[in-house]
N, C-alpha and C positions, 0 to 999 in steps of 0.2 A: 487377774480375772477380767477387770475392766478392759485392759488392752486386748484380751482375747476376743471380746465382743466386737471390737472395731476391726480386728484382723479378719474375723468371720465375715463381717459386712463387706470388706474390701477384697478379700482373697478367697472366700468360701469356707464352708464348714470343715472340709478335710484339712485345710491349712491350719485352722485354729486348733484342731485336735492334734495335729502332728507337732506344732510348735509349743503348745501350752498344755492342753489337758492330758495328753499322753506322755508328756515329758517326765523324766525321772525326778527332776527338781520339784515339779508340781506335786508328785506323790510325796516327796519329802516334806513339802509345806503342809500337806494334810496330816502326815505323821506328827509334825511339830505342833499342829493345832490340837491333836489328841493329847500330846504330851503336856501342852499348856493346861488343858482341863484337869489332867491328873495332878500336876504340880499345884494348881489352884486349890484342889481338894485337900492336898497335904498342907499347904501354907496356911490356909484359913481354917483348918481343922473342921471341915464341913461334915465330918462323921459324927459330930456332937448332936445330941438329941434335938436341941433347939434349932439346928440348921439342916434338918433332914430334908426339907423342901428344896433348899439350894443344892444339896447333895444329889437329890433325884434329878434336878434340872441339869446339872453338869454331867452326871452319869448318862443322861439321855443322849447328849451329843457324842459321848464316847461310843455308845451303842450304835448310833446312827453312822458314825465314821467306820465302825467295824462292819456294819451291814454293807456300806458302800464299798469297802475293801473286798468283801466276799463277792459282791456283784462284779467288781472290776476284774477279779482274777479267776473266778470260778464259773461265771455265767456265760452263756452263749445264745445267739439268736440270729434271726435273718428274716427272709420272706419265703412264703410258699405260694407258687402259682398253680392254680387248678382250673382246668376248663370244664364247662358243663358236660356231664356224662363221662367224665374221666376222674381218675384218682391219682394221688401223689403221696409219697413218703419222703420227699427230698426238700430240705430247707436250703435255700441259697444264703450262704453266710453273710453277715455284715462286714466281716474283715476280708481284705484282699491278700492273696498269697501268690508268690512266684513258685510254680511247680516245675521241677526238672526231673525227667525220667530218662535214664540211660540204659541202653540195651545193646548187646552184640549178638543176639540170637540165642545165647546160652544163659547169660547172667544179666540180671537187671539191678538197678539201683535208683532210689528215689530221694530227691532233695526237696526241701520246702522252706520258704522264708516269708514271713509276714512283712509286707511293705506298704507304705503310704507315701504319696508324693504331693509336693506343694510347689507353687511357682516362686516362692520367696525363701525356700530353705535349701540346704545342701541335701540333694537326693542321692548322692553317690552311695553305691553299695558294691561289694565284691564277694562272690561266693567261690571259694577255692576247694576243690576236692580231687579225688583220683578214682579212676575206674579201670580195674584190671591192669594197674601199673601205669596208666596213661593219665597225665595231669589234665584236670578239667577246670576251666575258669569261666564264670559268667559275671559280667560287670555292667554297670549303668552307662548308657550313652545319652539318652534323652527321654523326656516324658512330654507328650503332646495332648493337651485337653481338646475335646471336640475335634478330633483329627479328621481331616479331609484331604484327598489327593489333589496335588497340583503339579502341572507339568513345568519343568524347567528346560527351556530350549537351549540348543547349542551347548549341551553338556558334553564334557570330555568323554564320558562313558555312555552318551545318549544313543538311542535307537530310533528308527523311523516309527512314528505312531500317529494315530488319528484320535482326536477327541470327539465323542459323540454324545448327544442327548437321546436317551431311549425311553419309551413309555409302553407299557403293556398292561394297563388296567390297574397298576399298583403305584401310581405316581411317577413323576419324572426322576430319572437317574442319570448321572454322568458316568460314561464308560470310556476307558482308554484302551485302544486296540494297538498292540505292537504288530509290526509286520510279521506275518506268519501265524498270528493268533486267531482263534475263533471264539466268539462270545454268544451264548445262548440266552435269549431274553423271553420273558413272559411264560405263562402256564403251558403254552404249546411249544416251548423251546425253539423259537425261531432263531436260526443260526446265521450270524453275520461274521464274515472273515475279512482280513486285510492281507491281500496278496497270498492267498492259500490255494492249494489244489486239493479239493475235496468235493464230494457230492452233496447235493441238497443244502448248499450254503450260498447265501447272498454274498458275493465276493466283490470287494472294492480293490482296484489296482491303481498303482501310481507310477508314473514315468515322467521325470523331469517336471514335476509339479502339476502334471495333467492327470485327471482322475477318470476312470471308467468303472462301470458297474455291470455285473452279470448276475441274473437271478434265475432260480429254477421255477419261479412263479411270476405272474404279472404283478408289477408294483405300480401303485398310483404315486405320482410325484407332484409336488407343489413348490415352485420357486418363489420364496418369500420376497426377494428383492423386486421381482417384476409382477408378482401375484398372478402367475400363469400356472395352469395345471396341465399335466400330461400323463402318459402311461408308459412304463418301461416293460416291453414285451419279454416274456420268459425266454431264457437261453440266448438272448441277444446281448452283444457287448456294446454299450452306449456311453458316450461322454456325459459326465455329470459335473455339477457345480457344488461347491461347499455351501452350507446353509440352505440346503434344499430338504424339504420334508418328504420322506418316503414312508408309505404305509403298506404293510404286509399282513392282511387279515386284521387281527386285533392288536397287532404290534406296530409301532411307528418309531422311526429314528431320524435324527438330523446330524450328518457329519458337520461338525462346527469348524474345526481347524486341523491343520496338518503340521507336524513338527518333525523336520528331517533328522534332528539329533535331540530327541526329547528324553527326559528322565523324570520318572514320577517321584515327587517328593511329598512327604506327609507334613502338612502344616496345620496350625490351629485355626478354627473358625471362630474362636472366642474373641470378642472385642475387648473384654476386660478379664483380668486374672480370675475373678470369681464366677464368670459366666460359663460354668461347666454344665452343659445341658445333659440331663440324665438320659435323654432320648437319643443321644449321639454317642458314637464310639470314641474312646480315648485310646492312645497308642503309647506303648512302652517299647523303646528301642534299646536293645542290649547287645553287647559284644560277647560272642561265644567263641572260646578257644579250646580246642581239643588237641592236645599235643602241640604241634607246630602249625596246625591249621586254624585259621580265624575266619569268622563270618559275622556280619551285622544282621540281626533278626528284628523284625517289627512284629510286636504282639498287640492285637486289638482286643479290647474288652469293653463291656457296657455295664453300668451300675444296675444291679438287680437281676442279672442273668449269669448263667454259668459260662465260663470262657471257652473259646475254641482253642484247639491245640495246633501247634506248628511243629512239623517234623523236619529235622535237618540231618543229613547223612555225612559223616566224617569217616571216610574209608569203611571200616567194618563196625563203626559205632554209630548208632542212631540216637540223636538227642531230641526228645519231645518236650516242648516248652509251652506253658500257658500262664497267663496272669489274670487274676480276678478272684471272684468268690469261689469257695469250695463247697461241694455238696455235703450236707449233714443228713444222715439217714435216721428217720424216726422208726421205732419198733411197731408202728401201726401206720395205716394210710387214711387220708382224708378224701372222701368221694364227694364231688360237687353235684348235687341233684339239680339245683336251680339257683341262678343269681338274679336278684331282684333289685331294680333301681326305680325309685319314685322321685319325681320332680315336683317342684312347686307349680301349682296350676299356671299354665301359660308361660312358663319359664324353662330355660335349659338348666337352671341351677338345681343340683340334687337336694331333695328334701331328706332322703334317707336311702341307704342301700344295705342289702343283707345277703348272706349266703346260706342257703339250705343245704347242710352237709350231713354226711354219715361218717362216723368213726368206724373204720373196719379194722378190728383187732382179732385175727384168727377167725373163729366162728362168730364172734360178737359183732353186731352192727348197732351203733348208738346214734340215733338222729339228734341233730342240734341245729339251732338257728344262730348264726353269728352276725351281729350288726354292731354299729357304733355304740360303745359303752356296754356291750353284752358279749362277754368273751367265752371261749371254750377252754375249760381246764381238763387236761387228761394226762396222767402219768408224769406230772411235773412240767409239762409243756402248756403254754398258754397261747391261744390263737386269737388274733384280733383282726377286725375288718379294717384293712389299711387302704385299699384302693381297688381298682377293677380294670379289666382290659377295655380298650377303646371301643371294641365292637359289642361290649356289654354281655359277652358270652363266657367270660372267665373272671375269676376273683383273684385278688392278691391279698394274702393273709400275712400279717406280721406275726412272727413266732418268737417266743421268749422262754428260756429255761433258766429260771433264777429263783426257785422257791425259797431256798435258804436265805439268800441275800435280802430278798424282799421282806420276808417275815422278820428277820433280825432288825431291819430298818423300821418296820412298822412298830415293833416293840419299843424302839427308841422314840418314835413319834408319841406313843402312848405315855411313856415315862415323862417326856417333855411336857405334855399337857397337864399331867398330875403335878409335876414340879412347879409349873407356872401358876396353877390354881392356888396351891398352898403358899407359894411365894407372895401372891397378891393378898390372900385373905388369912394367912397365918398370924397368930397373935404376936409373935416376936419378929415378924418380917420387917424389912426396912420400909416397905410400903405402909404398914401400920404405924411405924415410928414417925414417918413424915406427916401422916395425918394428925397425929397427936401434937406435933410441933406446930402445925397450922392452927389448931384450936388455941394453943397458947399465944401465938402471934396475934390472933384476933383480939384477945383481951388487952395485950400490950398496945395494939394500934389504937383502941378506943381511948385508953388513958392518955396516950401521947397527943391525941387530937385535942383533948381538953386543955392540956398543958400548953400546947402551941397557940391556941386561941387566946389565952391570957397573955402570952408573950408578944404577939404581933397580930395586927388586923390587916396588914397590907402585903401579904405574901404574893398574891396574884392580881396585879392591876393590868319525588319522581315525575310523573307527568303533571306539570304544574297546573294545566287547565282543568284537570279532574281532581286535583287535590282539594279536599274540603277545608274550609276555614275553621280550624279547631279553636273553639272558645268555650266559655263556661256554659252558654246557652245550649250549644250543640252537645256537649257532654251530658247536660241534664236530660236532653232528648233521648240519649242512649240508655237511660236508667231502666233497669229491669225491676218489675214489681217485686218487692221484698218478700212477700208471702210465697210467690211462685219460686223465687230464687231459693228459699228455704226447702221447698219440695225438690228442686233440682239438686241441692246439696245432699239430700238423703239418697239420691240414686247411687247404686253401687258401681264401682269402676275397678278394673284390674290394672295395677301399675306394672312397670317394666320388670320387677322382680317376681311378679305373679301374685302379689298380695291383693286380696279383695278388700276394698275400703270405701267409705262414703266419698262422694264427689267433693264434699266440703273439705276433706283432708287433702285431696289432690289440689284443689283450688288454693288452699292456704299455703301449701308447700310451694306451689308455682309462683304465687305472688311474693312470697318471702325470698325466693331465689332471684326474681326479677327486680324488685324494688326494695328488698330487705324489710318489708312490712307485710303483715298478714291481711292487708286491706288495700284498696285503691283510693288515692286522694289526688284531686286535681285542683290546683290553686291558680287564681288569676287576679292580680291587683288586690291582694289581701283577702279576697273572697274564695271560698273553697267548697267543693262538694265531695262527699265520701261515699264509696260503695263497699259493701261487704265482699269477701272473697267469692261467695256464690254469685252475687250480682255481676261482678267484674268478669269472672271466668266465663259465665254464660253469655254475656254481652259480646265478649271477644270472639267466641265460637260462632255466634249467629251473625255478626256483622264485621268480619275481619277486614273488609274493604275500607271501613272507616277507622277502625281501631288501630290499623297500621300507622296512622298519622297521629295518634294520641300518645303523649309522652308516658312511657311505661318502664323503660330500661334505666336502671341506676348507673350513673357514671360519676367519676371523680375528675373534674376538669383540671385540678392541680397536677394529679398523677398523669393524666392524659396529655398534658402539655399542649404543644402547637397543634397536634392532630385533632384535639377536641375543641380547639379555640373557635372553630367555625361552626360548631354544632349549636343548634337552638336548644339550650338546656333551660327547662322551666324552673319555677321557684322551688320545686321539691327536689331538684337535682336529677331530673329524669329527661330522657330523650325518646323520641318515637322510633319505631322500627324503620320507617321510611327514611329517617334522618341519617341512618347508617348505610343507605344505598345512594349511589350517584345517579345522575339523570338517566344514564344509559343502563342502569340496573346493576352496575358493578358494585360489589361489596367493598365498603370503604376500608375495612380493617384487614382485608385479605392478605396483603403482603406482610404487614407488621405482625399479624397472628402467626403466619408461617415462620417468620424469623424468630419469634419468641419461642415457638415450639421446638425449634432446632437447638435452643440453648438448654443446658442443664438447669434444673430448678435453682441450684445455688448461685448460678451465674445471671439469673434474670433480675433486671432492674425493676424499680417500682412501676415504671411505664409498661414494661413487659407483662408484669402481673396484672396490671389494670386492664390492658387490652384483652388478655386471656379471660378475665372475668366478664368483661363486656361481651366478648365473643360467645361465651357460654350462654349468657342471658339472651343474646340475639338468636342463637340457635334454638333455645327453649321456646322463645316467642314464635319463631318460625313454625315449629312443630304444633304449637297451639293453634295458630291460624290455619295450618294444614289439616287440623282435626285428628292428628295422630295420637293424642293423649286420651281421646274419648273411647276407650275400649270398654264398651258397655254391652256388647252382644256376645253371649256365650255360644259356642259352636257345639251342638250335640254330637257331631261326628268326630270331635277331637278328643282322643283318649286322655290327653294331658290337660283338658279343661281350659284351653286357651280362649280368651275373649278378644274381640276385634272392634275397631272403630268403624264408623260409617263409610270410611274411605276404602275399606277392604273390598276385594272383587267378589266375595261371597260365592264363588264357584264351588268351594268345598263345603258349603252349608247345604242342608236339605232345601229343596227348591222353594218351598213355602216360607221357611225361616229366612232364606236369603232375600226374597222379595220384600218381606216385612222390614228387615234390618236396613236394606238399601234405600227404601222409600221414606221411612218414618222420620229420620233425622232431618232431611231437607225440608219436609213439611212442618216439622216441629220448629225449626229455626225461622221459617216463614211466619208462623203464628207469633213467635217471640218478637220479631221485627215489626209486626203489625199490631202489637200489644193485645193480641187476642188471647187473654190469659186462660179463659175457660177451655178453649180448644187445646191450647198448649199443655195445660194440666192434664187433660184427658189423654193426650199422647204420652206424657210422662208416665201415666198410669199403665198404659199398654206396654211401655218399655220395662217398667218394674215387674209386671206380670210375666213378661218374656224371661227376665232374669230369674225370678222366683221359681219358675217351672224348670228351666234348663240348667240353672246354676245352683239348685237347692243343696247339692252335696258340699259345696265349698263356700257358700255365702255365710258370713258370721250370723250368730243369733241376733234377734231383735234387741236384746239387752246390751250385747256388745256394741252394736251399731249406735244405740243411744248413748252408751258410755263414751264412745269415741267422739261423737258429735259434741257431747258435753265437755270433754277434755279439750277439744279444739276451741270451743267457745270461751272457756275459762282463761286459757293461755296464762296460767297462774305463774309460771316461772318468770315471765316478763315483769309481772307486778311484784312478785316476791323479792326480786333483787333490789328494787327501789325501796320496798318496805324495810328490808334488812339493812340497807345502807343508812336509812333514816334512823331506825331504832338503834343500830350499832353506834352511830355518831352521838346520838343523845345519851345513850348509856355510858359511852366513854367520857363525855363531858361531865356527867354526874359522878362517875368513878373518880375523876381527878378532883372534883369539888369535895367528895367525901373524904379525901385524904386530910382535909383541913377543917371540915365541919361535919357535925352530925345533926343538923337541924331537922325537925319533923317534916317540913315541906320537901326537903331533899329526899328523905326516906320514903315519903308518900309517892313522889314522882318516880323514884327508883323502883318501888314495888309495882307501880302501875305499868311501867315499861316492861318489867319482867313478865307480867301477866299477858301483855300484848304480844311479847315474843313467844310465849308459850302457846298462845292461840294461833299465831302464824305458823308455828312449828307443827301443830296438829293439822292445820290446813295443808301444809307442805307434805305431811305424811299421807294424807288422803289423796293428794295429787299423784304421788308415787304409786300408791296402791291402785289408783284408777288406770295409770299407764300399764301397770303389770296386768290388770284384767283385760285391757284392750289388746295388748300384744300377745298375751298368753305365754309369756316367758318373763323371767326375772329381769327387771329394768336396769341392768348393769352390763350390757353386752357390747357397748361401743363407747367411743370417746365422750359423746354428749351425755349418755346415761351415767357414765362413770363420774363425770364432774358433778352432776346433779346429786348422785348418791353420796359422794364425799362431802358435798355441801350440807346434806341432811345429817350425816353422822357427825360432822363438825359442830353443827348447832346443837345436836343431842349432847355432845361432850361439854359444850358451854353451859347447857342447862343443868347437867349433872354436877358441875364443879363451881357454879356461880357462888355458892356459900363459902367456898374455900378462899376465893379471891374476888374482889370487886372488878378485876380486869378480865377475868376468864370469859364471862358472857359477852361483854361489849366487843372484845377482839374476835371471838368466835362468830358473833353475828355479822360483824363487818366482813370477815373473811368469807363467810357463807354467801353473803351478798355479792362479793367479788367473784366467787366461783360461778354463781348463777349468771352474772353479767358476762363472764367469759363464755359460758355455754350458749349464750344468746348471739354471740358474734357469728359472722357468716362462714367462718372456717370449720365450724362444727355443725353437722346436720341433725336437727331434732327428729328427723323422719323415723317412724317405726318400721323396722325391716324384718325380713325372715331370718331365721337362724341357720347357720351351717350345721350339717348332721352331727359333727363332733361336739358341738356346743349344746346339744339336746341331752343334757346329763344332770342328774341330781348333784353330782360332785361339782359341776360348774357353778350352780347356784351357791353352794356352800363355800367353795374356794374363792370365787370372785367377790362374794359379799364380805368374806373375812378379810381378804387382801385390801379391798377398797376401804373397808371400815377402819383398817389400821392407819390409813393415810390421814384420817381426820385428827386423832389424838397427836400424831406426829406433826401435823400442820399447826395444831393448837400449841404444841410445845415450841415450835419455831417462832410463832408470833408472840407468845409469852416471853420467850428469850429476848426477842427484839425489843419488846416494851420495857423489859428490865434494863436493857442497855440504854434506851432513851432516858429512863428515869435516872440512871447513873450519870448521864451527861448533864441533865438539867437540875440535879439536886444542888442545894446551897448549904452553907453552914447552918442556916436557920432551920431548913427543912430536912437536914441530914437524918435525924433520928427516925422521923416518921416515914421518910422515903426508904430508908434502909430496911424498915420492917416490911414495907410493900415489896421491895426487891426480894427479900427472903421469901415472902408469900408467893410471889411469882415464880421464884426458883423452885420452891417445894412442889408447886402444882406442875411446873415444867417437868420436873423429874418424875412425878406421878404419871403425867400424860405420856412422857417418853417411855416409861416402863410398860404401861398398858399397850401403847402403840407397838413397841418392840415385840411383846409377847403375842399380840394378835397378828402381827406381820409374820412372825415365825410360824405360828399355827397355820395361817393362810398359805404360806409358801409350801409347807409340807403337805397340806391338804391338796395343793396343786399337784404335788408328786403322786398322791393317791389317784387323783383324777387322770393324770397322764398314764399311770400304770393300768388303770381300768379302760382307758380309751385306746392306747396304741402300744402298750406293753413295756414301757420303761418309766420308772419314777423320777429319773433325773437324766438329762441329756445335754446339760450345759447350753440350753437355748438362751439367747441374750436376755430374755425377760426373766427367767428363773435365775440366771447368773447375777443380774443386777439386783434382784430381790435378795439374794444371799449377800451381795456386797452391802446392801442397805442394812441387813441384820448385823453384819460384822461392824459396820460404821457406828450404829447406835449402841451396840454392845460395848464398843471401845469408849464411846462418850459416857455411858453410865458407869464404866469402871475407872474413869479418870480420877474420881475421888479417892481411889486407893493409892494414888501417887501423891505423896504429901505436898509437893510444890504445885500440883495442879488442882488441889482441893480448894476451890473457891467458887463463889456464885458467878463471878465474871466468866471463868473458864467454861462452866457448865452452860450458861446462857449463850455465850458466843458459839460454842461447839454445837448446840442444838439448832441454831440458825443455819450454820454452814452444813450440818448433817442433812438438813432437809433437801439439799441439792441432790443427794442420792435418790430420794423419793421422786423428785421431779424427773430425774433421768429414768427411773424405773417405770413411772406411770406414763410419761409423755415422750421422753427421749428415745426409748427403745421402739415405741410405736411408730415414730415418724423419722427416725434417723438411722435405725439399724434394720437389717434384714433378719427374718426369723419367723417362727410360728405365730408370734403375737404382733407382727409388724404390719403397718399399713404402707410402709415405704416401698417404692418400686425400683429401688436401685440407687438413684442419686438423691442425696439428702436435701431437704428443704433448707433455705437459709434461716439462720437463727434470728428470731425477732429482735429488733433493736432494744425493746424494753427490757429484755433479759440482761443485756450488758449494763443498762442503767441501774437495774435492780441489784446486780452483783456489785457494781461500784458503790451504790448507796449503803449496802450491807457492810462492805469493807470500811468505808468512811466512818460509819456509826461505830463499828467495832474498835477502830483505832482511837476515835475520840473518847469512847467509853473507857478504853484502857488507860489513856493519859489522865482522864478525869479521876479514875480510881487511884492511880499512882499519886496524884496531887493530894487527895484526901488522906492516903496512907502516910505520905511524907509529913503532912500537917499534924497527924495524930502522934507520930514518933518524935 
């Protein structure tokens, strides 16, 4: 399964399905998995009363596999395309078939074969049959993805032909005209011929490489080489040159090239095997043999459309071929009354789209509204809003017919959750047994500490003339009154995604991207001055002619190498905008940025990555100085509620609104520069009133605005990771001391730190709730939010288990701090963004919250396992007994955490199936994310069952396996997002290079595991 996700990334989804998911051996693996569950029930006698919870859990997976089998073999589906004002009862199937229809005028015969093709598998097939005593054979010749025609010159079987570019209002198109052919282009069917004798045709003739043209109408001509225009008079024969543009009414054409012996070949336009564009035709080339006659046939098809047919005559037998989807007829029709698309204000991104339809079944007409996460169920068919036509006048509905398979699978999900619940909380479950063992260990640990203390007390001993002189005094003069800057920060602005937010949010995001800090700081000779985000952002807008010389852009001189060696980098590691421009105005990084962009991400050096980051910051600052980010003026004429900056032309505004918007910002900036804060504040008030009146429908409520300003001001995650690092380190030190002593002072400090951790956790909780309120959606919809949420759940797990082991809370606190630190790095954006339509779902909140919550106990399991390995390495003969108890303690909690994490991960994964089924009509499609989630479930299930193998039943094996198993979670949560293509992926094709610290971390884990193994062996040898 893991291999399949990489095959899909490199060669496309169809290849992964053909080679893996649709393979007979993969089905056999699923059957074997079901057989394993049945054999486990028999071997461990799970039918006994005290084990009914485990029986339910194992039966659930058997039922789920049964439901999946029904879906695989009995369900069908596809898409239905319906235009506004029209109806349809045709489903375009998901599967592709080669259809063969044979006829001799009296008798007919139809053959059909399901086929899929892949660039890395054996695609050969052969269909042999007979028709009225004549042998028929169709065999594979070639498959071409994204097929486009290309002329091969001087071919043995070539014919004279002209290559032309034609345009008639529907885009450019390449046409190949053979001698004697006529091509009709455009809605008015303008006819162009090559050496033909016909009326009403623009005829091009050729003689010894010289070309003439004759037209029944006047043509305008433009010779591109000389840029001269002329007119071809009708019915006159005139010499012409290739690469000349001719226009005939609304149609135009350019004869590009002449091929004396040209032959059209079909070639692939795909640069990579996986680049199969659904908007382009694919080609299947087959060999057709009827009796002794043979012919090569090219069949074109496009994903999501019914195929065209190709007729071939062999004497008295006609063979009709087609390849692609097949039509599935429903016993009713869907009529589209209206397709509705809503976009985020001022953005082209869809906010939601819906289809107002009627189900027409005989005399019955049933109205229904289909939109994302709201399906139409009728007679066993489910219709989902999948997509829409580019002109927004038609809808594309995903259709699924799988009531039985889905319901059986849902029953399995239900049984699984019941089994999990009683496995965790049943009186005779292993979970309860481990808890009892932990309580016993606590008592033993206290007794051993007292014994140890009596035994030993020493266990742990540009234009240079105009360039201003930038210094501390000048920067102080640029200061904006803080009270006025606060007012400016409360002004609303529309970002590039259409979200309306306070200017303070935009200013903070801008400074964080520029200098990686949410404020501006200028340092000179040890003295410094600091401005808030509001002050700095407003000052830059009002005086860009000075601020372009102020250091603002973060650079890394080491990574920049020689290129950055001549830059004036200040004490804060910043350079000015003008520093990246040469005297003549040329951009310093122009060539190196272009070269870096040509490379694949995995091939970019540290230098390449650094110049790309600096280039992004340079362009952001350019747009700030240009005023492009200050989109503060709503346009009452814009149906999509788009806002504009003061640099807009305002010709599309109402006249009075346009004059106001165009004049007020320059006057406002003048007041700011002159320190006239009363007048400046008055103008801010005018702009705010303008926004409140014209943007009332989309401006957030006052409470939400205040909440967002408060969230920005607190910047809690930055402070919390420092708090958690400190608390975690102190708790860990005390936990180590507590192994050997139980002094009251230690207990007092321990309890005090636990209370501080609890208080910080409550503050952390409040911060997450505040972000939820501001964004109006659950705060786990992107990479940054996921890390923060995992950090919160991890700390919650530590607080819930700190009484079980002294190491649970310290390690959880440290790791929570580490995750918050990673979330603060510049490769993750903390920006609050709009949601895609499919993510606006109740099931999203439940599914993602459950999945992400499972990562925390599994992370805790890994760090507890790692700590147990470290204790194994550092224990001595003197400390062996007490440390062995601590290792057992850690191992028991490890197993508890792993069990909880596995159960929650399984529930979350299958809840994702419910979300997928409610959103686009299938509960499992082997997307890389769901595949890796299943792999993680299997990995952790194996780890938890290792104890059933006598030779692997040891604390070392469980702890080591828990550390390495967490690699599957890292791959599921981050690897899929950034290295594989799919529904959950942020990758754009080429994977990013793996960070160096990953290799270091893996090496460290391997070294610790090996050392712990040999240390364990040495103690075992001593004991024997």
